[in-house]
Z-matrix of the N, CA and C atoms (Angstrom, degrees):
N
C 1 1.442
C 2 1.484 1 107.54
N 3 1.352 2 117.29 1 126.45
C 4 1.457 3 118.17 2 -179.49
C 5 1.570 4 111.54 3 -82.65
N 6 1.315 5 115.10 4 164.53
C 7 1.476 6 119.57 5 -172.86
C 8 1.570 7 115.66 6 -57.87
N 9 1.380 8 113.07 7 -38.63
C 10 1.478 9 119.72 8 -177.59
C 11 1.559 10 108.40 9 -65.52
N 12 1.319 11 117.23 10 -48.18
C 13 1.528 12 116.45 11 -178.77
C 14 1.484 13 109.84 12 -67.83
N 15 1.304 14 122.40 13 -33.96
C 16 1.447 15 123.36 14 176.47
C 17 1.526 16 112.12 15 -64.32
N 18 1.297 17 111.26 16 -42.78
C 19 1.520 18 118.48 17 178.81
C 20 1.550 19 106.53 18 -63.90
N 21 1.307 20 121.80 19 -46.44
C 22 1.414 21 123.98 20 179.06
C 23 1.545 22 112.53 21 -59.06
N 24 1.281 23 115.99 22 -41.32
C 25 1.463 24 123.38 23 179.40
C 26 1.520 25 109.07 24 -61.74
N 27 1.373 26 115.38 25 -44.85
C 28 1.441 27 122.36 26 -178.49
C 29 1.509 28 109.99 27 -60.56
N 30 1.311 29 114.44 28 -46.80
C 31 1.460 30 125.42 29 -174.91
C 32 1.542 31 104.39 30 -62.67
N 33 1.376 32 116.31 31 -50.70
C 34 1.481 33 117.75 32 -177.35
C 35 1.517 34 110.09 33 -61.58
N 36 1.349 35 120.81 34 -36.04
C 37 1.412 36 122.86 35 176.54
C 38 1.485 37 114.46 36 -61.64
N 39 1.374 38 117.33 37 -42.62
C 40 1.448 39 122.60 38 -175.73
C 41 1.586 40 110.13 39 -77.51
N 42 1.328 41 115.71 40 -21.24
C 43 1.470 42 118.12 41 -179.03
C 44 1.528 43 112.52 42 -95.37
N 45 1.340 44 118.43 43 1.06
C 46 1.423 45 120.60 44 -179.09
C 47 1.515 46 112.07 45 -69.03
N 48 1.404 47 112.24 46 159.87
C 49 1.518 48 118.41 47 177.50
C 50 1.541 49 104.03 48 -75.70
N 51 1.272 50 115.95 49 135.24
C 52 1.510 51 120.43 50 177.10
C 53 1.488 52 103.70 51 -105.91
N 54 1.331 53 114.26 52 114.52
C 55 1.504 54 122.47 53 -179.54
C 56 1.493 55 106.53 54 -111.61
N 57 1.391 56 113.80 55 126.66
C 58 1.442 57 122.14 56 173.63
C 59 1.474 58 108.04 57 -123.18
N 60 1.349 59 117.14 58 -176.54
C 61 1.423 60 118.74 59 176.66
C 62 1.500 61 110.34 60 158.38
N 63 1.399 62 108.14 61 -162.86
C 64 1.507 63 118.26 62 -177.57
C 65 1.502 64 107.80 63 -114.02
N 66 1.351 65 114.17 64 137.64
C 67 1.468 66 119.36 65 176.62
C 68 1.613 67 104.73 66 -135.92
N 69 1.338 68 108.27 67 167.68
C 70 1.505 69 113.28 68 168.85
C 71 1.419 70 110.92 69 -136.60
N 72 1.340 71 113.20 70 155.03
C 73 1.470 72 122.17 71 174.01
C 74 1.484 73 103.79 72 -111.04
N 75 1.359 74 113.59 73 127.15
C 76 1.410 75 119.87 74 -179.91
C 77 1.565 76 112.39 75 -115.01
N 78 1.350 77 114.11 76 145.94
C 79 1.444 78 119.87 77 177.34
C 80 1.501 79 106.46 78 -115.93
N 81 1.264 80 116.76 79 119.95
C 82 1.496 81 121.07 80 -172.76
C 83 1.618 82 109.30 81 -79.74
N 84 1.261 83 116.78 82 -26.19
C 85 1.502 84 119.43 83 -179.23
C 86 1.521 85 111.58 84 -73.56
N 87 1.302 86 119.58 85 -42.59
C 88 1.435 87 127.17 86 178.19
C 89 1.610 88 102.25 87 -112.12
N 90 1.154 89 117.36 88 149.10
C 91 1.508 90 118.00 89 -178.49
C 92 1.544 91 109.32 90 -79.05
N 93 1.297 92 120.48 91 46.88
C 94 1.406 93 125.25 92 -179.48
C 95 1.483 94 113.03 93 -90.80
N 96 1.336 95 113.90 94 133.54
C 97 1.476 96 120.90 95 176.81
C 98 1.481 97 106.44 96 -135.44
N 99 1.329 98 116.92 97 132.30
C 100 1.454 99 120.78 98 176.40
C 101 1.447 100 112.92 99 -123.23
N 102 1.315 101 120.21 100 118.00
C 103 1.461 102 124.79 101 -175.08
C 104 1.533 103 107.52 102 -92.85
N 105 1.289 104 118.66 103 137.01
C 106 1.470 105 124.03 104 179.04
C 107 1.498 106 108.99 105 -138.73
N 108 1.347 107 114.95 106 157.06
C 109 1.431 108 122.84 107 172.09
C 110 1.514 109 109.23 108 -116.91
N 111 1.378 110 115.09 109 150.83
C 112 1.394 111 117.32 110 175.54
C 113 1.566 112 108.33 111 -155.50
N 114 1.343 113 113.74 112 152.60
C 115 1.439 114 119.74 113 175.41
C 116 1.597 115 113.26 114 -89.59
N 117 1.306 116 111.85 115 3.18
C 118 1.488 117 119.25 116 176.05
C 119 1.527 118 109.67 117 -142.16
N 120 1.359 119 114.97 118 86.88
C 121 1.451 120 117.35 119 -174.63
C 122 1.559 121 112.75 120 -65.67
N 123 1.273 122 118.72 121 -34.41
C 124 1.469 123 121.26 122 179.33
C 125 1.541 124 109.68 123 -69.35
N 126 1.336 125 119.30 124 -36.84
C 127 1.434 126 123.04 125 178.11
C 128 1.600 127 107.88 126 -64.46
N 129 1.330 128 119.36 127 -39.30
C 130 1.419 129 123.53 128 -174.30
C 131 1.468 130 104.75 129 -71.42
N 132 1.317 131 121.79 130 -38.94
C 133 1.461 132 124.42 131 178.41
C 134 1.527 133 111.46 132 -66.78
N 135 1.299 134 118.83 133 -42.41
C 136 1.443 135 122.83 134 177.12
C 137 1.570 136 109.71 135 -64.67
N 138 1.295 137 120.69 136 -39.20
C 139 1.503 138 121.35 137 177.25
C 140 1.530 139 110.14 138 -64.06
N 141 1.341 140 116.09 139 -40.11
C 142 1.509 141 119.45 140 179.38
C 143 1.428 142 108.75 141 -63.74
N 144 1.347 143 119.14 142 -47.10
C 145 1.508 144 122.16 143 -176.51
C 146 1.505 145 109.08 144 -64.01
N 147 1.333 146 120.82 145 -37.54
C 148 1.411 147 124.44 146 172.70
C 149 1.472 148 115.00 147 -59.89
N 150 1.339 149 115.15 148 -42.57
C 151 1.461 150 121.49 149 174.55
C 152 1.481 151 112.89 150 -59.36
N 153 1.255 152 117.71 151 -44.10
C 154 1.467 153 123.19 152 -179.62
C 155 1.566 154 109.83 153 -68.17
N 156 1.363 155 117.40 154 -41.34
C 157 1.419 156 119.17 155 -175.40
C 158 1.509 157 110.80 156 -74.24
N 159 1.380 158 120.47 157 -18.88
C 160 1.408 159 121.90 158 178.79
C 161 1.560 160 109.56 159 -108.60
N 162 1.317 161 118.10 160 4.18
C 163 1.467 162 123.82 161 -176.62
C 164 1.510 163 113.46 162 47.98
N 165 1.381 164 112.16 163 46.80
C 166 1.438 165 121.15 164 176.05
C 167 1.517 166 107.88 165 -115.76
N 168 1.343 167 116.64 166 121.00
C 169 1.518 168 116.68 167 -179.78
C 170 1.437 169 113.23 168 -60.95
N 171 1.413 170 118.25 169 132.29
C 172 1.441 171 122.71 170 -179.44
C 173 1.454 172 116.20 171 -65.48
N 174 1.344 173 122.09 172 -28.60
C 175 1.425 174 124.38 173 -176.03
C 176 1.550 175 108.16 174 -146.59
N 177 1.372 176 115.39 175 143.45
C 178 1.428 177 120.08 176 -178.36
C 179 1.538 178 110.93 177 -62.85
N 180 1.305 179 118.51 178 -32.44
C 181 1.531 180 116.58 179 177.74
C 182 1.494 181 113.93 180 -63.15
N 183 1.327 182 116.39 181 -17.99
C 184 1.534 183 117.39 182 178.77
C 185 1.439 184 115.38 183 -97.16
N 186 1.318 185 115.77 184 5.20
C 187 1.469 186 120.64 185 -170.02
C 188 1.522 187 114.20 186 -59.18
N 189 1.288 188 118.01 187 -48.61
C 190 1.438 189 120.23 188 179.73
C 191 1.505 190 113.27 189 -56.63
N 192 1.302 191 113.65 190 -49.70
C 193 1.480 192 121.04 191 179.43
C 194 1.624 193 109.88 192 -63.55
N 195 1.293 194 115.96 193 -35.81
C 196 1.485 195 118.72 194 -177.94
C 197 1.526 196 107.50 195 -73.32
N 198 1.331 197 122.06 196 -36.78
C 199 1.458 198 122.93 197 175.60
C 200 1.561 199 112.50 198 -64.47
N 201 1.318 200 113.37 199 -36.67
C 202 1.500 201 119.72 200 -175.52
C 203 1.533 202 106.50 201 -76.81
N 204 1.341 203 118.83 202 -47.78
C 205 1.441 204 120.63 203 -167.14
C 206 1.536 205 114.66 204 -96.54
N 207 1.359 206 112.35 205 -21.93
C 208 1.448 207 117.76 206 -175.76
C 209 1.495 208 111.79 207 79.19
N 210 1.347 209 118.17 208 169.28
C 211 1.417 210 124.07 209 -174.80
C 212 1.607 211 110.11 210 -62.78
N 213 1.310 212 111.96 211 -38.37
C 214 1.527 213 116.76 212 179.23
C 215 1.492 214 118.40 213 -59.98
N 216 1.345 215 111.81 214 -19.87
C 217 1.470 216 120.64 215 -178.82
C 218 1.536 217 112.48 216 -83.73
N 219 1.293 218 120.53 217 2.11
C 220 1.450 219 125.63 218 -177.98
C 221 1.511 220 111.75 219 -115.25
N 222 1.310 221 112.78 220 146.36
C 223 1.406 222 120.95 221 178.67
C 224 1.589 223 113.64 222 -134.15
N 225 1.279 224 119.28 223 156.21
C 226 1.396 225 121.96 224 -177.79
C 227 1.544 226 105.83 225 -119.29
N 228 1.331 227 118.87 226 127.11
C 229 1.386 228 122.87 227 -174.95
C 230 1.524 229 110.71 228 -130.98
N 231 1.286 230 120.54 229 122.46
C 232 1.462 231 120.43 230 179.06
C 233 1.541 232 106.02 231 -84.77
N 234 1.396 233 116.13 232 125.79
C 235 1.413 234 123.25 233 -174.70
C 236 1.513 235 109.77 234 -90.35
N 237 1.346 236 118.32 235 -48.66
C 238 1.441 237 121.00 236 177.00
C 239 1.546 238 112.09 237 -154.25
N 240 1.318 239 117.17 238 141.63
C 241 1.416 240 118.82 239 -177.77
C 242 1.577 241 109.72 240 -116.58
N 243 1.272 242 113.89 241 146.60
C 244 1.476 243 118.80 242 172.00
C 245 1.492 244 109.35 243 -133.35
N 246 1.399 245 113.96 244 144.37
C 247 1.541 246 115.51 245 -179.20
C 248 1.570 247 107.67 246 -99.24
N 249 1.254 248 113.56 247 141.55
C 250 1.482 249 118.99 248 177.46
C 251 1.575 250 109.18 249 -70.20
N 252 1.280 251 115.93 250 127.60
C 253 1.433 252 119.38 251 176.59
C 254 1.546 253 110.98 252 -77.28
N 255 1.333 254 115.07 253 152.19
C 256 1.503 255 119.14 254 -178.38
C 257 1.505 256 112.10 255 -61.74
N 258 1.375 257 118.13 256 -26.57
C 259 1.384 258 120.12 257 -179.26
C 260 1.510 259 115.74 258 -86.03
N 261 1.322 260 116.67 259 -9.90
C 262 1.506 261 121.22 260 -175.16
C 263 1.531 262 106.45 261 -82.30
N 264 1.339 263 109.81 262 144.14
C 265 1.488 264 119.79 263 170.78
C 266 1.527 265 107.14 264 -80.85
N 267 1.303 266 119.63 265 167.30
C 268 1.452 267 121.68 266 173.91
C 269 1.499 268 111.72 267 -58.24
N 270 1.302 269 114.41 268 -44.18
C 271 1.491 270 124.46 269 -179.81
C 272 1.586 271 110.93 270 -55.92
N 273 1.355 272 111.99 271 -53.76
C 274 1.470 273 118.04 272 178.19
C 275 1.479 274 113.71 273 -56.31
N 276 1.362 275 115.14 274 -41.48
C 277 1.487 276 118.98 275 -179.74
C 278 1.558 277 110.73 276 -68.52
N 279 1.286 278 113.38 277 -40.65
C 280 1.511 279 118.83 278 173.53
C 281 1.518 280 112.66 279 -57.98
N 282 1.267 281 118.45 280 -45.63
C 283 1.448 282 126.60 281 176.42
C 284 1.509 283 110.91 282 -60.53
N 285 1.330 284 120.22 283 -44.01
C 286 1.420 285 124.56 284 179.39
C 287 1.567 286 111.29 285 -64.64
N 288 1.387 287 114.67 286 -44.62
C 289 1.447 288 117.80 287 175.62
C 290 1.494 289 112.90 288 -61.62
N 291 1.304 290 119.43 289 -38.46
C 292 1.523 291 121.17 290 -178.25
C 293 1.514 292 108.85 291 -72.85
N 294 1.341 293 118.84 292 -34.71
C 295 1.470 294 120.64 293 176.05
C 296 1.519 295 106.84 294 -63.73
N 297 1.259 296 120.67 295 -44.35
C 298 1.514 297 122.20 296 179.97
C 299 1.524 298 108.29 297 -62.77
N 300 1.252 299 121.23 298 -38.15
C 301 1.505 300 124.43 299 171.18
C 302 1.530 301 111.70 300 -56.70
N 303 1.310 302 114.98 301 -49.09
C 304 1.494 303 118.27 302 -176.49
C 305 1.543 304 108.01 303 -64.26
N 306 1.347 305 120.25 304 -37.39
C 307 1.513 306 120.79 305 176.14
C 308 1.476 307 108.92 306 -62.51
N 309 1.283 308 122.23 307 -44.00
C 310 1.480 309 122.25 308 -176.66
C 311 1.479 310 110.75 309 -70.82
N 312 1.367 311 114.67 310 -35.59
C 313 1.571 312 113.79 311 175.53
C 314 1.545 313 111.46 312 -64.01
N 315 1.304 314 113.35 313 -41.08
C 316 1.501 315 116.69 314 179.56
C 317 1.524 316 109.82 315 -64.59
N 318 1.362 317 118.26 316 -44.25
C 319 1.425 318 121.40 317 178.81
C 320 1.472 319 114.38 318 -58.82
N 321 1.387 320 119.74 319 -32.73
C 322 1.363 321 123.89 320 179.78
C 323 1.504 322 115.67 321 -87.55
N 324 1.287 323 116.34 322 -15.16
C 325 1.438 324 122.42 323 171.38
C 326 1.534 325 109.25 324 -73.72
N 327 1.266 326 118.73 325 -36.95
C 328 1.459 327 125.85 326 -170.41
C 329 1.598 328 107.10 327 -126.40
N 330 1.326 329 115.81 328 67.05
C 331 1.410 330 115.43 329 -177.68
C 332 1.523 331 111.12 330 -65.49
N 333 1.336 332 111.75 331 146.28
C 334 1.530 333 118.80 332 -177.33
C 335 1.508 334 110.04 333 -69.40
N 336 1.329 335 117.92 334 147.63
C 337 1.466 336 121.77 335 -172.86
C 338 1.541 337 107.25 336 -74.57
């Protein structure tokens, strides 16, 4: 790869839209739902798909349900996405994503009637 194409790829990477948010992993066999936050929603989805394709449980806390239901019993669902603003630092974006997770966790602890 020559220097100009490498430089163009680097610039394209740095100028990309950064999308974070809240997602959940659901187990259909057991009524398990795990909410998570990430500053890279596509990366989280890719990791989940890789776990399913290799039949390797994505997190230890899901292991019992994973063994019982298998990889095909799990699904990945994006709950809410937010885009990192140009003026935000990585830390500010991380804090915003985690605040969003807290709101979703609270909402699911006390579902509306």
